[in-house]
C-alpha positions in Angstrom: -13.0 -38.7 -1.1 -13.6 -37.8 2.5 -16.7 -36.7 4.3 -16.5 -33.4 6.1 -16.1 -34.8 9.6 -13.4 -37.2 8.5 -11.6 -34.4 6.6 -11.7 -32.2 9.6 -10.5 -34.9 11.9 -7.5 -35.7 9.7 -6.6 -32.1 9.2 -6.9 -31.3 12.9 -4.5 -34.2 13.7 -2.0 -32.9 11.1 -2.4 -29.4 12.4 -1.7 -30.4 16.0 1.4 -32.3 15.0 2.8 -29.4 13.0 2.0 -26.8 15.7 3.4 -29.0 18.5 6.6 -29.6 16.4 7.1 -25.9 15.7 6.5 -24.9 19.3 9.0 -27.6 20.4 11.5 -26.5 17.9 11.2 -22.7 18.2 9.7 -22.1 21.6 7.8 -18.7 21.7 10.0 -16.3 19.9 10.2 -12.9 21.7 13.4 -11.5 20.2 14.1 -9.8 16.8 11.1 -7.8 15.6 9.0 -8.8 18.6 11.1 -6.4 20.8 9.9 -3.1 19.4 6.3 -4.4 19.5 6.6 -5.4 23.1 8.3 -2.1 24.0 5.5 -0.2 22.2 2.9 -2.2 24.2 4.7 -1.3 27.4 4.7 2.4 26.4 1.0 2.3 25.5 0.2 0.8 29.0 2.1 3.6 30.6 1.0 6.5 28.4 -2.1 5.4 26.6 -0.6 6.4 23.3 2.1 5.3 20.8 5.7 6.6 20.5 5.0 7.4 16.9 1.9 7.9 14.8 3.1 5.2 12.4 2.4 2.5 15.0 -1.3 3.0 14.5 -0.8 0.6 11.5 0.4 -2.1 14.0 -2.0 -1.1 16.7 -4.1 -4.3 16.6 -1.1 -6.4 17.5 0.4 -3.9 20.0 -3.0 -3.7 21.8 -3.1 -7.5 21.9 0.4 -7.5 23.5 -0.6 -4.8 25.9 -3.8 -6.7 27.0 -1.9 -9.9 27.8 1.0 -7.9 29.4 -1.6 -6.7 32.0 -2.6 -10.3 32.7 1.0 -11.3 33.3 1.0 -14.0 30.6 2.0 -11.9 27.6 4.0 -14.5 25.6 1.8 -17.5 26.3 -1.5 -15.5 26.0 -0.6 -14.0 22.6 0.7 -17.4 21.4 -2.6 -19.1 22.3 -4.5 -16.4 20.5 -2.3 -16.8 17.4 -2.7 -20.6 17.5 -6.5 -20.3 17.9 -6.7 -17.8 15.0 -4.5 -20.0 12.9 -6.8 -23.0 13.6 -9.9 -21.1 12.8 -8.2 -19.7 9.6 -7.6 -23.3 8.5 -11.3 -24.0 9.0 -12.2 -20.9 6.9 -9.6 -21.8 4.3 -11.2 -25.3 3.9 -14.7 -23.7 3.6 -13.5 -21.0 1.2 -11.8 -23.5 -1.1 -14.8 -25.8 -1.0 -17.1 -22.9 -1.8 -15.1 -21.5 -4.8 -14.1 -24.9 -6.2 -17.3 -26.9 -5.2 -15.0 -29.8 -4.5 -14.4 -31.3 -1.1 -11.3 -33.2 -2.3 -9.7 -30.0 -3.5 -10.5 -28.3 -0.2 -9.0 -31.1 1.8 -5.7 -31.2 -0.1 -5.4 -27.5 -0.3 -5.9 -27.1 3.5 -3.5 -30.0 4.1 -0.8 -28.3 1.9 -1.3 -25.0 3.8 -1.0 -26.8 7.2 2.3 -28.5 6.2 3.6 -25.3 4.6 6.2 -24.8 7.3 7.3 -21.3 6.1 3.7 -20.1 6.6 2.9 -22.0 9.8 6.2 -21.1 11.4 5.1 -17.6 12.2 2.5 -18.9 14.8 5.4 -19.2 17.3 6.7 -15.7 16.7 5.4 -12.6 18.5 5.4 -10.8 15.2 2.4 -9.4 13.4 2.5 -12.0 10.6 0.6 -14.8 12.2 -2.4 -12.7 13.3 -2.4 -10.7 10.0 -2.2 -13.8 7.7 -5.0 -15.6 9.7 -7.3 -12.5 9.5 -6.6 -12.4 5.7 -8.0 -15.9 5.3 -10.9 -15.3 7.7 -11.8 -12.0 5.9 -11.6 -13.7 2.5 -13.9 -16.5 3.5 -16.4 -14.1 5.1 -16.3 -11.9 2.0 -17.3 -14.7 -0.3 -19.8 -16.0 2.3 -21.4 -12.6 2.4 -25.1 -12.6 1.7 -26.8 -9.5 0.3 -29.3 -9.1 3.1 -27.1 -10.2 6.0 -26.3 -7.0 7.9 -24.6 -8.9 10.7 -22.2 -10.6 8.3 -21.6 -7.3 6.5 -20.7 -5.7 9.8 -18.4 -8.6 10.6 -16.6 -8.2 7.3 -16.2 -4.5 7.9 -14.7 -5.2 11.3 -12.3 -7.7 9.8 -11.2 -5.2 7.1 -10.5 -2.6 9.9 -8.4 -5.2 11.7 -6.4 -5.8 8.5 -5.8 -2.1 8.0 -4.4 -1.7 11.5 -2.6 -5.0 11.9 0.1 -4.4 9.4 0.7 -1.5 6.9 0.2 -4.0 4.0 -3.3 -4.3 5.2 -4.0 -1.1 3.3 -3.7 -3.1 0.1 -7.0 -4.7 0.9 -8.7 -1.3 0.2 -8.2 -1.6 -3.6 -8.5 -5.4 -3.5 -11.9 -5.3 -1.8 -13.0 -2.3 -3.8 -12.3 -4.1 -7.1 -14.4 -7.1 -5.9 -17.4 -4.9 -5.1 -17.0 -2.8 -8.3 -17.0 -6.1 -10.3 -20.2 -7.2 -8.5 -21.9 -3.8 -9.0 -21.0 -3.7 -12.7 -22.3 -7.3 -13.2 -25.6 -6.0 -11.9 -25.5 -3.0 -14.1 -25.3 -0.6 -11.1 -22.8 2.0 -12.4 -23.4 4.7 -9.7 -22.6 2.4 -6.7 -19.5 1.2 -8.6 -18.3 4.7 -9.3 -18.9 5.8 -5.6 -16.9 2.7 -4.5 -14.0 3.6 -6.7 -13.9 7.2 -5.5 -14.1 6.3 -1.8 -11.4 3.6 -2.2 -9.0 5.8 -4.1 -9.4 8.6 -1.5 -8.9 6.3 1.5 -6.0 4.5 0.0 -4.0 7.6 -1.1 -4.7 9.4 2.1 -3.8 6.5 4.4 -0.7 5.5 2.4 0.7 9.0 2.3 0.0 9.4 6.0 1.9 6.1 6.7 4.8 7.2 4.5 5.3 10.3 6.6 6.3 8.1 9.6 9.8 7.5 8.3 11.9 4.6 9.3 10.5 1.4 7.7 7.9 3.8 6.1 10.6 5.7 4.2 9.8 4.2 0.8 12.5 6.2 -1.0 15.2 4.5 1.1 15.2 1.3 -1.0 15.8 3.4 -4.1 18.5 5.5 -2.5 20.4 2.4 -1.2 19.4 0.2 -4.1 17.8 -2.3 -1.7 16.6 -5.7 -2.9 16.1 -7.0 0.6 15.1 -4.3 3.1 18.0 -2.6 5.0 20.6 -4.6 3.0 22.2 -2.1 0.6 23.5 -3.6 -2.7 24.7 -0.6 -4.6 24.8 -2.7 -7.8 25.5 0.4 -10.0 27.4 3.6 -9.6 24.7 5.6 -11.4 23.2 8.4 -9.5 19.4 8.3 -9.4 17.2 11.4 -9.4 15.4 11.3 -6.1 13.1 14.2 -5.1 13.6 16.0 -1.8 10.8 15.4 0.7 9.7 12.8 -1.8 8.5 10.1 0.6 5.0 9.9 -0.8 3.1 8.2 -3.6 3.8 11.3 -5.7 7.5 11.0 -4.9 7.5 7.3 -6.0 5.9 8.3 -9.3 8.5 11.1 -9.7 11.3 8.6 -9.2 9.9 6.0 -11.6 9.3 8.6 -14.3 12.8 10.1 -14.0 14.7 6.8 -13.5 12.8 4.2 -15.6 15.8 1.9 -16.3 17.0 1.9 -12.7 13.5 1.2 -11.5 12.9 -1.6 -13.9 16.3 -3.2 -13.0 15.6 -3.1 -9.3 12.0 -4.2 -9.8 13.1 -7.3 -11.7 15.5 -8.2 -9.0 12.9 -7.7 -6.3 10.4 -9.8 -8.3 13.0 -12.6 -8.5 13.6 -12.4 -4.8 9.9 -12.2 -3.9 8.7 -15.2 -5.9 12.0 -17.1 -6.0 12.0 -17.4 -2.2 15.6 -18.8 -2.1 18.3 -16.9 -0.3 22.1 -17.1 -0.5 22.3 -17.5 3.3 19.9 -20.5 3.4 21.4 -24.0 3.2 21.3 -25.8 -0.1 18.7 -28.2 1.4 16.6 -25.3 2.6 16.6 -23.7 -0.9 15.9 -27.0 -2.6 12.9 -27.8 -0.4 11.5 -24.3 -1.1 11.9 -24.8 -4.8 10.4 -28.3 -4.8 7.3 -27.2 -2.7 6.5 -23.9 -4.3 7.7 -23.9 -7.9 5.4 -26.7 -9.1 2.6 -24.9 -7.2 3.2 -21.7 -9.3 2.7 -23.7 -12.5 -0.4 -25.4 -11.3 -1.8 -22.2 -9.8 -1.6 -20.6 -13.3 -3.7 -23.5 -14.6 -6.1 -23.2 -11.7 -6.4 -19.4 -12.3 -7.3 -20.0 -16.0 -10.0 -22.4 -14.9 -11.4 -20.0 -12.4 -11.5 -17.2 -14.9 -14.2 -19.2 -16.8 -16.2 -20.5 -13.8 -15.7 -17.9 -11.0 -14.8 -14.4 -12.2 -15.3 -12.8 -8.8 -12.8 -15.1 -7.0 -10.4 -14.9 -9.9 -10.4 -11.1 -9.7 -10.0 -11.2 -5.9 -7.1 -13.7 -5.9 -5.4 -12.0 -8.8 -5.7 -8.6 -7.1 -4.1 -9.9 -3.9 -1.2 -11.4 -5.8 -0.8 -8.2 -8.0 -0.9 -5.6 -5.2 1.3 -7.5 -2.8 3.9 -8.1 -5.5 3.6 -4.4 -6.6 4.2 -3.3 -3.0 7.5 -5.1 -2.9 8.5 -3.8 -6.4 7.9 -0.3 -5.0 9.7 -0.9 -1.7 11.9 -4.0 -1.0 11.6 -7.6 -0.1 12.1 -9.2 3.3 15.1 -11.3 4.2 13.0 -14.0 5.6 10.2 -14.1 3.0 7.6 -12.6 5.4 6.1 -10.3 2.8 4.8 -13.2 0.6 3.1 -15.0 3.4 -0.4 -13.4 2.9 -0.3 -14.4 -0.8 0.7 -18.1 -0.3 -2.7 -19.4 0.8 -4.2 -18.2 -2.5 -1.3 -19.7 -4.5 -1.9 -23.0 -2.7 -5.6 -22.9 -3.3 -5.2 -22.1 -7.0 -2.3 -24.6 -7.4 -4.3 -27.5 -5.7 -7.2 -26.7 -8.0 -4.9 -26.9 -11.0 -3.6 -30.3 -9.8 -7.1 -31.7 -9.3 -8.1 -30.4 -12.8 -5.2 -32.2 -14.5 -5.8 -35.4 -12.5 -9.5 -35.4 -13.4 -8.6 -34.9 -17.1 -6.1 -37.7 -17.0 -8.7 -40.0 -15.4 -11.2 -39.0 -18.0 -8.8 -39.7 -20.9 -7.9 -43.1 -19.4 -11.6 -44.0 -19.1 -12.2 -43.2 -22.7 -9.3 -45.3 -23.8 
């Protein structure tokens, strides 16, 4: 439909309009969750350490804030970096979609949908971790599927991106099992069982060690709190039942979560279902009716088409199917085991893959309809 240069030109114009509009509407947001990150950056500048060990899992963003604080243009500097990363991520998203679908039209429309996806693009104007993290997710994913067997430079770049993910947000830890599954799949396809087994062992050890370490930080890392308070949305207690759950003392660990699930299966399943509805439903009681309707009209059809796109990929591109499915699964599971965010931030890393799969599903159906009409 479009040549690459024309596609890029149109997408760039749309991106500039969206970003300018968001900046004009929001300004650069430095309140809310940005405040503790900014304070932590100030503390790091003064003390060369963090106030708590848990902030190591936000260290990439805190160090970015600290760097621009030293230059005297903290807000503007970080915003420019976020916008630049976002733009490069859109380029990588186009290339990734084109690579896995082998269809320039699908790549164009998928990228256009992501650019006009305001709930996703909106975070570029916030000095929160989401914008940088979500951009790196896309850049990492593209680099991972662009990885060539003998390219040591690209492999090192992928490894650096993975480290950036691990220490940009705690949910970056989910890319340990996601990436491990992809490499295990590729090893097994080549009949190399030993490398696959070693990959599993290393991934399991790293994931359990780092997650348990993070959970000892308390605060937002107190993963038992959502079960004690029956949270659906984080820090908003619901207390939907008077039943007393069996919660282990000193249980803020993966073992503690397993203990809770085994001893409170019905309570866990009820809360998990409500969190699932919140996570994928996207609507909120405190949003306006128009806001909720726009969310439903944009995303709900995409869910349907994404399922079709996923089925098609399963036959033609097993590696990407596994990768996208693993991201969707692990990020959803993380919410079921903790709580959802009041502003839908936790689903943001997943949405580009939903859009990619959904656009592919739409193009598949359109092509089939055209084919059927041609036959008739």
